[in-house]
C-alpha positions in Angstrom: 90.9 27.0 35.7 88.2 26.4 33.1 88.6 27.6 29.6 86.5 30.5 28.5 83.6 29.6 26.1 83.9 31.1 22.6 81.1 33.5 21.8 79.2 32.5 18.7 77.9 35.2 16.5 74.2 35.1 15.7 74.7 36.1 12.0 77.6 35.2 9.7 78.8 38.2 7.6 79.2 36.9 4.0 81.8 38.9 2.1 83.2 36.5 -0.5 81.8 33.9 -2.9 83.6 31.2 -1.1 82.0 32.1 2.2 78.6 32.4 0.4 78.9 28.8 -0.9 80.1 27.5 2.5 77.2 29.2 4.4 74.6 27.9 2.0 75.9 24.4 2.3 74.7 24.1 5.9 71.9 21.6 6.5 68.6 23.2 7.6 67.3 26.6 6.9 69.6 29.6 6.2 68.1 33.1 6.2 70.2 35.7 4.5 69.7 39.5 5.1 70.7 41.2 1.9 71.6 44.9 2.3 73.2 47.9 0.6 76.3 49.4 2.1 74.7 52.8 2.0 71.5 51.5 3.6 72.8 48.9 6.1 71.3 45.6 7.2 67.8 45.3 8.7 68.8 45.7 12.4 65.3 45.7 13.9 64.9 42.0 13.2 68.1 40.9 14.9 66.3 40.4 18.3 63.6 38.4 16.4 66.3 36.2 14.8 67.6 35.5 18.3 64.2 34.5 19.6 63.6 32.2 16.6 67.1 30.6 16.9 66.5 29.9 20.6 63.2 28.2 19.9 64.3 26.2 16.9 67.9 25.5 17.9 71.2 26.5 16.3 71.8 23.3 14.3 69.1 23.7 11.7 68.6 27.4 11.6 71.3 29.8 10.4 71.3 33.6 9.9 73.7 35.6 7.6 74.4 39.1 6.4 75.4 39.8 2.8 76.1 43.1 1.1 74.7 43.1 -2.4 77.6 45.1 -3.9 80.2 42.5 -2.7 78.7 39.4 -4.4 77.9 39.0 -8.1 75.2 36.5 -7.2 73.3 39.3 -5.5 73.6 41.8 -8.4 69.8 41.9 -8.9 69.3 43.2 -5.4 71.6 46.2 -5.8 70.2 49.8 -5.8 67.2 48.9 -3.6 66.4 50.3 -0.2 64.0 47.7 1.1 64.1 44.7 3.5 65.2 41.6 1.5 65.6 38.2 3.0 66.5 35.1 1.1 65.6 31.6 2.4 67.7 28.6 1.5 66.7 25.2 2.7 68.8 22.0 2.4 67.4 18.7 3.4 69.6 16.1 5.2 69.7 13.4 2.6 71.3 11.0 5.1 67.8 10.2 6.3 65.5 8.1 4.1 61.9 9.1 3.7 60.8 6.5 6.2 63.5 7.5 8.8 62.5 11.2 8.4 58.8 10.5 9.0 59.8 8.4 12.0 62.0 11.1 13.4 59.1 13.6 13.3 56.7 11.2 14.9 53.2 10.3 13.9 52.0 13.9 14.2 55.4 15.5 13.8 56.7 18.8 12.6 55.6 20.9 9.6 57.1 18.6 7.0 56.2 15.2 8.5 53.7 14.4 5.7 54.9 16.9 3.1 56.7 15.5 0.1 56.3 17.6 -3.0 54.0 18.7 -5.8 54.6 19.1 -9.5 51.9 21.9 -9.6 52.1 25.5 -8.6 51.0 25.9 -5.0 50.0 28.6 -2.5 49.6 28.8 1.2 46.3 29.1 3.0 45.7 29.5 6.7 42.4 29.0 8.5 43.0 31.4 11.4 42.5 30.8 15.1 39.1 32.6 15.2 37.6 30.3 12.6 39.3 27.2 14.1 38.1 28.2 17.6 34.5 28.4 16.3 34.7 25.0 14.8 34.5 26.1 11.2 37.6 24.3 9.9 35.8 21.4 8.2 33.1 23.7 6.7 35.8 25.9 5.2 37.8 23.0 3.9 34.7 21.6 2.1 34.1 25.0 0.5 37.8 25.1 -0.6 37.5 21.7 -2.3 34.2 22.6 -3.9 35.8 25.6 -5.4 38.2 23.4 -7.3 41.3 23.4 -5.0 43.3 20.3 -4.2 44.8 20.2 -0.7 48.4 18.9 -1.0 48.8 18.8 2.8 47.2 20.2 5.9 48.3 20.6 9.5 46.7 22.1 12.6 49.1 23.8 15.0 49.6 26.9 17.1 52.1 29.3 15.7 54.8 30.9 17.9 55.2 34.7 18.4 58.6 34.5 16.8 57.2 32.7 13.7 54.5 35.3 13.2 56.7 38.3 13.8 58.9 37.0 11.0 55.9 36.0 8.9 54.4 39.5 9.1 57.7 41.4 9.3 56.7 43.5 6.3 53.8 44.9 8.3 55.9 45.7 11.4 55.4 49.4 11.1 51.6 49.2 11.0 49.4 50.1 14.0 47.6 46.8 13.9 50.8 44.7 13.8 50.9 43.7 17.5 47.2 42.8 17.4 47.7 40.6 14.3 50.6 38.8 15.8 48.8 38.2 19.1 45.7 36.9 17.3 47.7 34.5 15.1 49.4 33.0 18.2 46.2 32.9 20.3 45.2 29.3 19.4 45.5 26.6 16.7 45.5 27.5 13.0 45.0 25.1 10.2 47.8 25.4 7.6 47.0 24.2 4.1 49.1 24.0 0.9 46.7 24.4 -2.0 46.9 23.7 -5.7 44.3 23.3 -8.5 43.5 20.6 -11.0 43.1 23.3 -13.6 44.6 26.8 -14.0 47.4 26.0 -11.5 49.4 29.1 -12.6 46.7 31.3 -11.0 46.2 29.4 -7.8 47.2 32.3 -5.6 44.8 34.7 -7.3 42.0 32.1 -7.3 42.5 31.5 -3.6 42.5 35.3 -2.9 39.2 35.6 -4.9 37.6 32.8 -2.8 38.8 34.6 0.4 37.3 38.0 -0.5 38.4 41.4 0.8 40.4 41.4 4.0 37.8 43.5 5.9 34.8 41.2 6.5 32.4 44.1 6.5 33.6 45.1 3.0 33.5 41.4 2.0 29.8 41.0 3.1 29.0 44.1 1.0 31.0 43.3 -2.1 31.5 39.5 -2.1 28.8 38.0 0.1 29.7 34.4 -1.0 33.4 34.8 -0.1 34.9 33.0 2.9 35.7 36.2 4.8 32.1 37.4 4.4 30.7 34.2 5.8 33.2 33.4 8.5 35.0 36.7 9.4 33.9 39.2 12.0 36.4 42.1 11.7 40.1 42.4 10.9 42.3 40.6 11.8 39.5 38.2 12.8 38.8 37.5 9.1 38.9 33.7 9.2 41.5 33.0 6.5 44.9 34.1 5.2 46.3 33.7 1.7 49.6 34.5 0.0 49.5 37.7 -2.0 51.0 36.2 -5.1 53.5 33.5 -6.2 56.5 35.3 -4.7 54.7 35.7 -1.4 53.7 32.1 -1.5 57.3 31.1 -2.1 58.5 33.0 1.0 55.6 31.9 3.3 55.9 28.2 2.3 59.7 28.4 2.9 59.1 29.7 6.4 56.2 27.4 7.5 57.0 24.3 5.4 60.8 24.5 4.7 61.0 21.0 3.3 58.2 21.4 0.8 59.0 21.6 -3.0 56.8 22.2 -6.0 57.0 23.3 -9.6 56.9 27.0 -8.5 59.1 26.4 -5.4 61.8 24.3 -7.0 65.5 24.9 -6.3 67.2 27.2 -8.8 70.9 27.1 -8.0 71.3 23.4 -7.3 69.1 20.3 -6.8 69.3 20.8 -3.0 68.8 24.5 -2.8 65.5 26.5 -2.3 65.4 30.3 -2.4 62.7 32.7 -1.3 62.6 36.5 -1.2 60.8 38.6 1.4 59.6 41.8 -0.3 57.7 44.5 1.6 54.0 44.3 0.9 51.9 47.4 0.4 48.7 45.4 0.0 46.9 43.8 2.9 45.5 40.5 1.9 46.1 38.8 5.2 
């Protein structure tokens, strides 16, 4: 009679410092849902975690729960009733740079050609509507003319699971499903941007170049902005940009987990990267 397979929990419940360190030592990306005992973990995203884990595989993607009151390392998250997710990425150092590029293939995954940058960076996405209309090259030229340096770029079609996690802070909005569907409807061009000068304000500078999220407002208030020139209506507004440095940290950790920069450098150890997912009251997507 065959042995019964052991059921593997989707999320590890971290209750001690020892288990915290053990969990974060896992190779790949670990997503920690930090919660308050009186508030509870963010249960609505459990099904999303399951979808992401199935698509990516269990070896390099791990999910965990951690109650802020139980761990000193999470003291700064106590007393808050808001969704908070921490991202920790550890690269497998057994692979040399050449071996890693080879394992991804010539046109491999998100980090195939991404090394690092010593400057502060932000995420930019040329959305499927603009890519589909053949405007990618035009927009990239305008980005470079505006004084931005492109650290890396990649064209790919995002998955529904990625976009639901990416926009999870907007899950309660009426336009959420439409936004997710649009972002998965075709290829996007993902860019990591920095600037030769004023690198500390790179996120704000990119937002200024994009213009207001509503293309109609952009055409009225900032006719030279990218959304005024290439957008039609929300969410078909041509480009996305991180709200600020904290949002850039989270978004880059999700879409480019192997990328490191001055702003996105590890804090706890040379191998560790952390990103926080705060709710966003502002729509700059």
